[in-house]
LUMVEXKE-420475 format. One line per field, with one value per residue (C-alpha): residue in one letter; y, z, x; residue number from 1. Coordinates in steps of 0.001 Angstrom, whole numbers, plus 524288, in hexadecimal, padded with zeros to 5 digits. Example, Ala and Ser with C-alpha at 12.3 -4.5 7.8 and 13.67 -1.06 7.14 Angstrom:
BEGIN
resn: (A,S)
v: (7EE6C,7FBDC)
w: (81E78,81BE4)
u: (8300C,83566)
resi: (1,2)
END
This chain:
BEGIN
resn: (M,L,T,P,I,S,E,R,F,T,P,L,P,T,L,P,W,A,K,S,E,F,V,W,D,L,M,C,Q,K,D,E,I,S,L,C,E,R,D,E,D,M,F,E,R,H,P,Y,L,Q,A,R,M,R,S,I,L,L,D,W,L,I,E,V,C,E,V,Y,K,L,H,R,E,T,Y,H,L,T,M,D,F,I,D,R,Y,L,S,K,M,R,N,I,P,K,Q,H,L,Q,L,I,G,I,T,C,L,F,I,A,A,K,V,E,E,I,Y,P,P,K,I,A,E,F,A,Y,V,T,D,G,A,C,T,E,A,E,I,M,D,M,E,I,I,I,L,K,S,L,N,W,K,L,A,S,I,T,A,N,G,W,L,S,T,F,M,Q,L,L,Y,A,N,Q,L,K,L,R,Q,H,Q,S,N,K,P,D,N,F,F,L,L,P,Q,F,S,G,M,A,F,I,Q,T,A,R,L,V,D,L,C,M,L,D,I,G,C,L,R,F,S,Y,S,V,I,A,T,S,A,L,Y,H,T,L,N,R,K,M,T,L,S,V,S,G,M,Q,W,S,D,I,E,A,C,V,N,W,M,S,A,F,V,S,T,L,R,E,T,E,S,S,L,E,S,Q,A,L,P,E,H,I,S,D,S,V,R,A,M,P,R,I,I,M,D,E,S,H,K,I,Q,T,H,S,I,D,L,H,M,L,E,T,A,Q,Q,R,L,L,S,Q,S,C,I,D,V,S,P,L,K,E,V,P,S,S,P,T,V,L,T,P,P,S,S,R,K,K,R,P,Q,Q,V,L,V,V,E,S,L,V,E,A,V,D,Y,E,N,V,S,I,E,A,T,V,D,Y,K,N,V,P,I,K,A,T,V,Y,Y,E,N,V,P,I,K,A,T,V,D,Y,E,N,V,P,I,E,A,T,V,D,Y,E,N,V,Q,P,N,D,C,G,P,T,D,C,T,L,K,S,L,I,G,D,H,N,G,A,Q,R,V,T,S,L,I)
v: (5A95C,5A7AF,59A5B,59963,59720,58A20,58550,58962,57D4E,57CF6,57E07,57CDD,57080,567BF,56F20,56852,57247,57474,56FFF,57646,57850,57F5D,5883A,58B72,58E8E,59770,59E93,5A094,5A576,5AF6D,5B3BE,5B5E1,5BD76,5C60B,5C916,5CD30,5D65B,5DDCD,5E6BF,5EBC1,5F745,5FB25,608A2,60C43,60D1D,6158E,6220B,6275A,61B63,61622,608F1,60EBF,61293,6043F,6010F,60BA6,60704,5F8CF,5FC7D,60420,5F8CF,5EFC2,5F901,5F8DF,5EA05,5E97E,5F2E9,5EAF6,5DDE8,5D9DD,5CDB8,5CD88,5C7D2,5D3A3,5DCBA,5D4A3,5D412,5E2D4,5E456,5DB33,5E301,5EFE1,5EB18,5E4D2,5F0C6,5FA4F,5F16A,5F276,600D1,60D43,61B2A,6194F,625C0,62463,62989,61CDD,613A7,6131A,61101,605A9,5FFCB,60083,5FB81,5EFC3,5ED13,5EE27,5E41D,5DAEA,5DB7D,5D76D,5CC18,5C71B,5CBB3,5C553,5D23B,5DCF3,5EB02,5F380,5FCD0,60820,60373,602FE,610E0,6150B,61076,6193E,62513,62AD1,62898,61E62,61DD4,611BC,61550,616C3,60981,60303,6096C,605B0,5F7C6,5F5A2,5FBB2,5F2FF,5E6A0,5E8D8,5EBC5,5DF1F,5D7CE,5D34F,5CA4D,5CB28,5BDC8,5BF6F,5B685,5C0AE,5BFCC,5BD89,5B20F,5ABF3,5AE13,5A6DC,59B8B,59A43,59AFC,5907E,587B6,58B50,58785,57B91,57696,579E5,57359,56886,56A55,5632A,55659,5586F,55C6B,552C3,54F91,55DCE,561CF,56A76,57430,574CB,57E9D,58693,5898F,59296,58B7D,595A1,59F02,5AB63,5B259,5AE7E,5B28D,5C019,5C1E6,5BDDC,5C5A5,5D1AC,5D01E,5CE8B,5DAB7,5E2E8,5DED9,5E03F,5EEA0,5F00F,5F12D,5E733,5DC41,5DD3E,5D68E,5C9E0,5C113,5BF45,5B146,5B565,5C013,5B691,5AC58,5B640,5BB16,5AD33,5AB06,5B63E,5B315,5A450,597C0,59AFE,58D4D,589D2,596B1,592B9,5854F,58A48,594DE,58C55,59649,59615,59F6D,5A67A,5A9C0,5B157,5B5B0,5C383,5C567,5BFD7,5C944,5D4AD,5D122,5D03D,5DF04,5DE43,5D2DF,5DAB6,5E625,5DDA5,5D7CB,5E570,5E8E5,5DCA5,5D4B1,5CA34,5C615,5BA8D,5C29C,5CD60,5CF45,5CADF,5D4F4,5D664,5CFD4,5C324,5B8E2,5B161,5A4A8,5A827,5AA71,59DE0,5953D,59C35,59182,590B0,59BDA,59CC6,5A952,5B27C,5BD76,5BBC6,5BEBE,5CC77,5D733,5DF06,5EB79,5E67D,5ED88,5FBC1,60485,60722,5F8AC,5F8BE,60448,5FDA5,5F154,5F931,5FFD3,5F263,5EE66,5FA8F,5F7AF,5E9AD,5EDF1,5F853,5EF00,5E4D5,5EE29,5F6DD,5F80F,5F896,5E9EC,5E82A,5EE39,5E4D5,5E9CE,5EBB9,5F2B4,5F810,600AF,60B15,60FA8,618AB,616AA,6212C,62AFC,62551,61881,61E37,61A4E,61E6A,61083,61196,61714,608E8,60660,60C40,5FE98,5FAEC,6068B,6030C,601A8,602DF,5FE1F,60315,5FB23,60162,60EC1,60909,60F9E,60C5F,6153D,61497,61C58,61C05,62237,624A1,62C11,631CE,63629,6311F,62DE2,62A0F,624F3,6209B,61802,617A8,60B5F,60F9E,61C6A,61888,62583,6258D,630AD,633CB,63DB0,63FFB,647E8,64B19,65508,65A21,65C80,65550,65040,64A77,643AD,63B1B,631B5,62A8C,61FC9,61AFF,62773,62902,6256C,623B8,62E98,63834,638C2,633C6,62ACF,63665,63F1B,636A2,63CA2,643C7,6500C,65173,650CE,658EF,661C2,661AB,65BBC,65534,64698,645F3,63D7E,633AC,63271,62F22,62202,61E05,6210F)
w: (354DE,34F11,34E7A,357F3,3519C,35892,35243,34444,33C7D,33486,325D2,322C9,31BFA,32156,3217C,3208E,3290B,33443,33A2C,33353,34014,3463D,33A78,339DA,3485A,34727,33B9C,342E0,34F02,3471C,340BF,34DDC,35312,34701,348DC,356F0,352EC,34934,34F08,34731,3508D,34FA9,34A2C,356F3,35C3C,350C4,350B1,344E7,33C7F,335EA,3305E,322BA,323FD,325B3,31943,3119E,316AE,31324,305AE,30342,30815,2FE79,2F395,2F862,2F8C0,2EADE,2E5E4,2EBDB,2E8FC,2F72F,2FB9A,30184,30DE4,30F26,30EC8,31872,321DA,3209E,32408,32F9A,334CA,3334F,33A58,3455F,34734,34759,350CC,35A95,35953,35D2A,3581C,34B40,342F1,3353F,32FC7,33432,32DD8,32099,32740,32EF3,322A2,31A34,32566,3275C,318C1,319AB,324AD,31DCF,31125,3183E,31E55,31231,305D8,30042,2FA91,30260,2FDA5,303AB,30E8C,3054D,2FCA3,30813,30BAC,2FD76,2FC31,3078F,2FF43,309C0,31503,31B2C,31B13,31BB6,3296B,32E0E,32862,32F3A,33C30,33B0D,33789,344DF,34BC8,344A2,3465F,354FF,355E2,34EBC,35774,34AF9,347A6,338DE,334D8,33559,32CF2,324F2,31DFB,3118A,317CD,31C6B,30F1A,30859,311E2,310B5,301E5,3013D,309D1,3028D,2F522,2FA98,2FFEE,2F3A2,2EA4A,2F3B3,2EF85,2FB4F,2F605,2E8CB,2EE91,2F9B1,2F604,2F80E,304C8,308BA,2FD9C,2FBEF,30672,30468,2F60E,2F28B,2EBC1,2EC33,2E20D,2E0D6,2DB2B,2E68A,2F01A,2EA14,2EA82,2F8B3,2FC92,2F68E,2FF7B,30B30,3076D,30637,312DE,31AAB,31730,32070,32EEA,3318E,32D25,33A24,340B4,339E1,339A7,32D24,32BB5,32CEA,322AB,31924,31B7C,319AE,30CEE,307BC,30C4A,3038B,2F78D,2F721,2FC3D,308BE,30E30,30B84,31150,31ECC,31D9A,319FB,32465,32FC3,3336B,335B1,32FB7,33CBA,33C1D,32F64,32F07,333E7,32AB3,31F00,32159,32323,316CE,30E62,30C6C,30687,2FDDE,2F890,2F5C9,2EE38,2E664,2E2E2,2DE25,2D60B,2D022,2DA09,2E1E2,2D8FA,2CC85,2D0DA,2C844,2CCDC,2CE3E,2C28C,2C8EC,2CBA8,2C30E,2B86C,2BF6F,2CA19,2BFDB,2B898,2C4AF,2CF33,2D95C,2D8C7,2DCCC,2D304,2D88A,2E405,2DD1E,2E5D6,2F1A6,2ED18,2F385,2E9E5,2EBC2,2E71D,2F148,2F505,2FF7E,2F7B8,2F820,306B7,308D2,300FD,30930,315CA,311CA,31010,31D66,32353,31CC9,321A5,32F61,32FB2,32AAC,334D3,34051,33B0E,34419,337EC,336B9,3431C,33D4F,33546,327FD,325FB,31B27,32519,32BA1,32154,3291F,333AB,34191,348F5,34FD7,35D14,35A00,354C6,35B31,357E0,35397,34886,34029,33DCF,334EC,3298C,32621,3219F,3184F,311A7,30304,2FE90,30647,302D8,30AA1,303CB,30969,3162A,314F9,3130F,30B45,30BEF,305B3,30BDE,306BE,31255,30F37,3032C,30B7A,3055E,30FBC,30D0B,31830,31903,32419,32742,32EAC,33350,33A40,33D05,3391F,330B0,32705,32097,316A2,31607,30BB2,311D5,30AC7,303AB,3109D,310D1,31E52,32292,32F59,335FE,34077,34887,34EC5,35671,35E7C,35FF7,36DA5,37276,37C50,371D2,36B91,36E0B,36537,35D76,35DA8,35634,34927,33E41,3433B,34E32,34461,338F7,33E35,33C94,32F6E,32C8D,32C43,33351,33E49,334EE,32D21,33921,33AC7,32D64,32FEB)
u: (85EA7,86C35,8726C,87DF5,88B23,88C8D,87FF2,882F4,88654,892CC,890A7,89F2E,8A3DE,8AE7A,8BB45,8C880,8CF87,8C5D7,8B912,8AD9C,8A64A,8B1C0,8B3B5,8A53D,8A45E,8B023,8AA19,89D53,8A44D,8ABFE,89F66,898ED,8A49A,8A4B7,89646,8987E,8A37C,89AF0,890A3,8851E,883D3,89217,88EFD,88881,8965F,89AA4,89270,899CF,89752,88B25,88788,8871C,8956A,898A3,8912C,89841,8A563,8A2D8,89DDB,8AA5C,8B2B4,8ABE1,8AFE2,8BDF2,8BDDD,8B8C8,8C32B,8CE3C,8C78C,8C783,8C053,8B2C6,8B872,8C15D,8B5B5,8ADD6,8B94B,8BA4B,8ABFD,8AD98,8B927,8B1D3,8A5A3,8AD37,8B5C2,8AA5F,8A315,8AE39,8B1C2,8AA9F,8A93C,8B04E,8AFAD,8AA83,8B761,8BDE3,8B430,8BAEC,8C800,8C248,8BC6F,8C89A,8D105,8C825,8C903,8D7D0,8D7F6,8CE7B,8D63E,8E2A4,8DB40,8D434,8DB21,8E745,8EBDB,8E521,8E5F1,8F070,8ECF6,8EF95,8E472,8DB0A,8DEC9,8DD50,8CF2D,8CB3A,8CEDB,8D787,8CE29,8D71F,8E5E5,8EE6C,8F2C8,8E4BF,8E120,8EC9F,8E953,8DB02,8DED9,8E4FB,8D95A,8CFA0,8D7A0,8D8A8,8CA2D,8C6EA,8D075,8D767,8CC06,8CB7E,8C672,8B7BE,8AF61,8A842,89B3E,8A300,8AA11,89D62,8974E,8A26B,8A15F,892AD,892C7,89D30,894DC,8886E,88D49,89407,88730,87FB4,88921,88D1B,89B19,8A00F,89AD7,8A12F,8AE3F,8AEF7,8BCEA,8C0D7,8BA7F,8C5D4,8C4AB,8B61C,8B2C6,8BF20,8BCA3,8B144,8A627,89B57,8962E,89E18,89259,889A0,8942F,89539,88681,8858F,8919E,88B70,87FB5,888BA,8906D,8841D,87DB1,88A47,88AFD,87F89,88269,877C0,880C2,887DB,87C4D,87F91,88B65,89309,88E69,8802F,8820C,88857,87DD0,872E2,878CF,87974,86B86,86734,86F57,870F8,86B02,863C1,86284,8709E,8752F,8707E,87699,8842E,88426,8801E,875B4,86725,85D5C,85C1B,86AA0,86982,85B4A,85DE3,86958,86202,856C9,86017,8679C,85B5E,85B75,8690E,86515,859B0,862AE,86C2A,86111,85CBC,86A4D,86B41,8604A,863EF,86FB2,871CB,871F3,87B2E,88703,89444,89F12,8A7F6,8B39D,8AC4E,8B275,8AB86,8AEA0,8A4F2,89A85,89D6A,89E32,89669,8982F,8A6E7,8AFD7,8BAFB,8C0D4,8BF12,8B7F7,8AC21,8B4A9,8B818,8B035,8A802,8A03F,8930C,88AC1,88925,8838C,87731,873E3,8767C,86D5E,862B2,863FA,86409,85764,85172,8566E,8506F,84383,84379,846EB,83C48,831FA,835C0,83476,829B6,81DF1,8157A,816FB,80F3B,80308,7FAB7,7F6AA,7E843,7E0EB,7D74C,7E16E,7DF24,7D35D,7D899,7D3B9,7CCAB,7D539,7D15F,7D7FB,7E497,7F154,7FF35,8021B,7F820,802F6,806CA,7FB29,802BC,8076C,7F9DC,7F9B9,80678,8055A,81382,81F2C,82CB3,8365F,841FB,83EF2,83A44,82D26,81EF3,81628,8076E,7FC97,7EF28,7E2D6,7D9FC,7CD77,7D40A,7DF86,7EC42,7F61B,8042B,80C66,81A7C,81F22,82D9B,83102,83E6C,83B9A,82D91,8274C,81B2A,81A15,80D2C,808A7,7FA09,7F339,7E62D,7DDD3,7E9D7,7F0B2,7FDE3,800C7,80DBB,81026,81A15,815BC,81FDA,8180E,823C3,82408,8153D,81128,8032C,8054E,80931,7FBCB,7EE3B,7E656,7E13A,7ED4B,7F709,7F3A8,7FA7D,7F3BD,7FD7E,808AE,803CE,7F929,7EA90,7E6D1,7DA04,7DB04,7E80E,7E2D3,7DCD1,7E97E,7F191,7EB19,7F01E,7FE4A)
resi: (1,2,3,4,5,6,7,8,9,10,11,12,13,14,15,16,17,18,19,20,21,22,23,24,25,26,27,28,29,30,31,32,33,34,35,36,37,38,39,40,41,42,43,44,45,46,47,48,49,50,51,52,53,54,55,56,57,58,59,60,61,62,63,64,65,66,67,68,69,70,71,72,73,74,75,76,77,78,79,80,81,82,83,84,85,86,87,88,89,90,91,92,93,94,95,96,97,98,99,100,101,102,103,104,105,106,107,108,109,110,111,112,113,114,115,116,117,118,119,120,121,122,123,124,125,126,127,128,129,130,131,132,133,134,135,136,137,138,139,140,141,142,143,144,145,146,147,148,149,150,151,152,153,154,155,156,157,158,159,160,161,162,163,164,165,166,167,168,169,170,171,172,173,174,175,176,177,178,179,180,181,182,183,184,185,186,187,188,189,190,191,192,193,194,195,196,197,198,199,200,201,202,203,204,205,206,207,208,209,210,211,212,213,214,215,216,217,218,219,220,221,222,223,224,225,226,227,228,229,230,231,232,233,234,235,236,237,238,239,240,241,242,243,244,245,246,247,248,249,250,251,252,253,254,255,256,257,258,259,260,261,262,263,264,265,266,267,268,269,270,271,272,273,274,275,276,277,278,279,280,281,282,283,284,285,286,287,288,289,290,291,292,293,294,295,296,297,298,299,300,301,302,303,304,305,306,307,308,309,310,311,312,313,314,315,316,317,318,319,320,321,322,323,324,325,326,327,328,329,330,331,332,333,334,335,336,337,338,339,340,341,342,343,344,345,346,347,348,349,350,351,352,353,354,355,356,357,358,359,360,361,362,363,364,365,366,367,368,369,370,371,372,373,374,375,376,377,378,379,380,381,382,383,384,385,386,387,388,389,390,391,392,393,394,395,396,397,398,399,400,401,402,403,404,405,406,407,408,409,410,411,412,413,414,415,416,417,418,419,420,421,422,423,424,425,426,427,428,429,430,431)
END
């Protein structure tokens, strides 16, 4: 159960210009509103769009931000505008998706950047797909749809706040700078290197449509939970473990993917434009290089992480988990005792598990009959190839659609699927 906003304690320090409790409550309320305005199932209202199109669009926008050296906050505002707009609209054709994306980036740049690129440059990067006039027309449409609410606290904003609080608590800088309480929280004190590493995880996981299930504050907290001090992360976010448990588990697939790409998150190389001052003094930010959006992730990494997510999801809901493993199951029962559900005993025969390909392969030698079976968790079919007396037999059994009325105790055999082969009835009990 999630902790209500009213019960989340305030981790903010004393502020000279406002009450910390009031500021924190306002931040949490904006976060909750932003979550309600983003719908994970928004593509159900857009039959011409797919979730992967969103990922491709965001990946391209990251490249554009890197080319023009736009800030991370600009990109995250762009993503927020896109998700909120698509959540409100219906039946958007795929030809308009790039126009929507570049227009949202145009709006976000005017909000966040001191010197935003000209509209001609935004039209140029679309390679003729969008004109300046189309961008200006779409700008008004999007602004009206968003009700001119352009000040969301993004995952990047929450991440900056939490990291500032995290390093403040670790170093106890407040005690050493008690004579300057006004400037302490306003000036960045956290590690630029750690921020880049954590922001990279946030960027990768937010390419996936599943991120829309979680609020920005939960995403930022979960990313810090994976990359930095876990105990302190909960203290600076004002959350309980139950608030972030689902997101932490979901994000673990993306963490594993990043650790495959690099030896570890902590050892990944910094981008070339990161200044030497960040390397020399990792706890003090001497410039704003860490705030520039970089294209350090790609769609291949996203696909790898999504395969892991699919594997985890299939394992969690797989009916095979309900069958206890036992070495005695290798002996097939008599045909009188066979039931359609006996297909589930394949779990006890598993010798090699390949979670990457979401499959389980097993080889069984029953009375000198080699049997190789592959179980696909997602679509639930069981495919088996049996070499019995040099007769290759292939069969597909869909135990989800097998009903007791469809076949009797002795009729649910491979014989009905492949013809009359010796030994077919005995093999069925194994798969």
